[in-house]
N, C-alpha and C positions, 0 to 999 in steps of 0.2 A: 352138893360144894363138900371142897378140898379146908380138913381139919384147922385150922390153924399148927404150921413147923411140921405136918406131915409131907413127907417125902414125895414127890411128883412121881406116878408111876412112871412114865416116859424118860426122866430123870433116870431115876434108877433103871428100869432097864439099859438106858444107854448108860455107864458105869458098869455094866456087868457085861455088857456086852467087850467092853473097851478091855473087861477085866481078860477073856477070850481070846481075842487078837489080841494081848501082851502073853498068854503062851504059846500060842504060834511065832511070835515074832522072837522068843525065848528057843525055844525046841527051831528055830531056826541058827541059833547063833550071838543072840542079841544078848548081852545081858538085865536083867532084869530090872537096873537102874537107867540101861542105854533103852531098853522099849518105853521105861517111863516119863523121860524124856522127850520119845520123839512121839507118843501120841500124847501129852502136853504144848510139845513145839508145833502138833499139828491139829491139834482141837477144831478146827472150824472143817476143814478136808475128814477129819476119818466121825463126825459126825452126821457128817455129806454121809457120807457111804452106807452109814449108821439106815437113816433116815433113806436112803434110796432102796436100803432091801439086802445087804450084801451082805454073807456072810460071814463070820472073826476072821474063817479060814482065809477070803477071798480078797479082805481086807486088806489081812498083814502079805501076801501074796503081791499084793499092786502095792502096796508101803516098800515092796522089797526093792523091786523095781523101778 
């Protein structure tokens, strides 16, 4: 049973994954704010990519297409 207030491991993994995606988007020319905004606006799509097993780099490339 999960402790009250303990972070969900899947949620932590998703957040860490999104931070990596952010880095790839910035490396491709987006500002940090633009990358963060895009991930927030497309949260459902990015969550699907995470659970579909895409790497952060693959998800960033797909997002840029």
